[in-house]
N, C-alpha and C positions, 0 to 999 in steps of 0.2 A: 468584531468591531474594533476599530483602532482608536487611538487617543484623539484623533481629529474629530471623531463623532461626538465628543463632549461639547464641541462648539456649534453643533448644528441646531437650528431652530426646531421648535416642536413640530411644525408642518413638515420640515425636511425629514425629521426622524419618522414621522407617520408615513410619509411617502416611501421612504426606504423600507420600512417595515412591511408596507403593503406590497411593494415590489417583491420582497423576499417571500411573502406568502404566495404570490402568483408563481414564483419560481418553484416553490415547494410542490405546488399542484402540477406544474409542468413536468417535474422530475419524479413524480409519485410512481409512475409505471416503469421507471428506469430508462425511458427513451424520450428525448425531446425531439419532436418532429419538426420539419421545416416550417409548417404552419404555426406551431407553438413558438419557434424561434422568432419568426416575423412578428408575432403578437408581443413577445417579450421586448423586442426592440421598440415597438410602438409605445408600449406602456412605459418603458424606461425614458423615452423621449417626452411623453406626456407629463411625467412626474419629475423631469429634469434630473435624472440619475446620471451622475458623471460616469464616464467610461470605466475608470478604475474601480469605482464602487460597483458598477454593473458586473464587472468581471469577478470581484470579490464575492458578491452575492451569488453568482452562478456557481462558484466553487463551494460555498458553504452557507446556504440560506438558513440553516438551522441556528446560526449564531445571531440572527436578528429576531428579537422578540416581537410578538404580536402586540400592537398598540391600539387601544380603543380609539375610535374617532369621536369627535366632539358632538356631532349632531346625528340624528337618525338618517337624514338625507345623505350625509357623507358615508355612513356605514352601509347604506343600501347601494351607493355608488361603488364602493369598494367590493361589495358582494357581486355586483353586476360585472365588474372587471374579472373577478375570480371565475365566475360562470363562463365568461367569454373564453377564458383560458381552458377550462375543462372541455369546452366544445370546439376549440380551435382545430382539433384533428377529427372532428365530427364523431367522436366516441366518448362516452363517459365510462370511466372505470371505477370499480369499487374503491381502489386506493385513493383516487382523487376525491371521491365523495366523502370518504372517511376523514381526509385532511380538511376538506371544506367544512365539515361539521365542527372540528376543533377550532378552525379559524372563525366561524360564526360565533362560537362561544367567546373567543378572544376579542371579537369586535364589540362585545358587550350587548349583544341582543339578549332579551330576557330568556333565562334558561328554560322556562316553561314553553317558550315558542320556538326553540332551536330546531327541533325535529320537524315541525310544521314548515318552518322557513326553508330548511334544506330540501325537504321533499318537494315543496312547491317550486323552488328555484330550479332544481334539476329536471323537473318535468315540463318546464317551459320550453318552447321552441325558440332557442336563442338565435337561430338564423333569421327569424322573423319577428323578434321581440325588441322594440326600442327601449330606451331607458325609462321613459314615462310609463309604458305598459308594465315593465318590470317593477318599477317603483310602486305602482298601484297594487300589483299582486302581492308584493312583499308587505306592504302596509296592511293589506287585508288580513293576511295570515299572522302578522305580527300583532294585530289587534291593538294598535296604538291610537 
């Protein structure tokens, strides 16, 4: 992170952090597929990540800390994006799930629910699951 990051708003910092988390998952297996690259570009555009920041994050996502979201719905939305990245290449790998678990903790989900959230999330059919369905399932296992 550079000195210019000091002047970013809280929302911008959370968006950059979230994007870095998605990059960590994409890079977990050592190979970023074309499907994953396309998804990364889509997410970068969605969260208005400038191209120079996009390139910096791709080079070193570990320099960007996990930042908790303000609301439960925002946390679930971020989790949904992360799951979409895991399944972008239609394969879930243990390295990706391991990183996902750490990120779920960093997103400030209750520690007692983390394993249930991760198991439930990775077992959903993400090709046929819209955000509302995902949200309902995570709320159920999160017991909020």
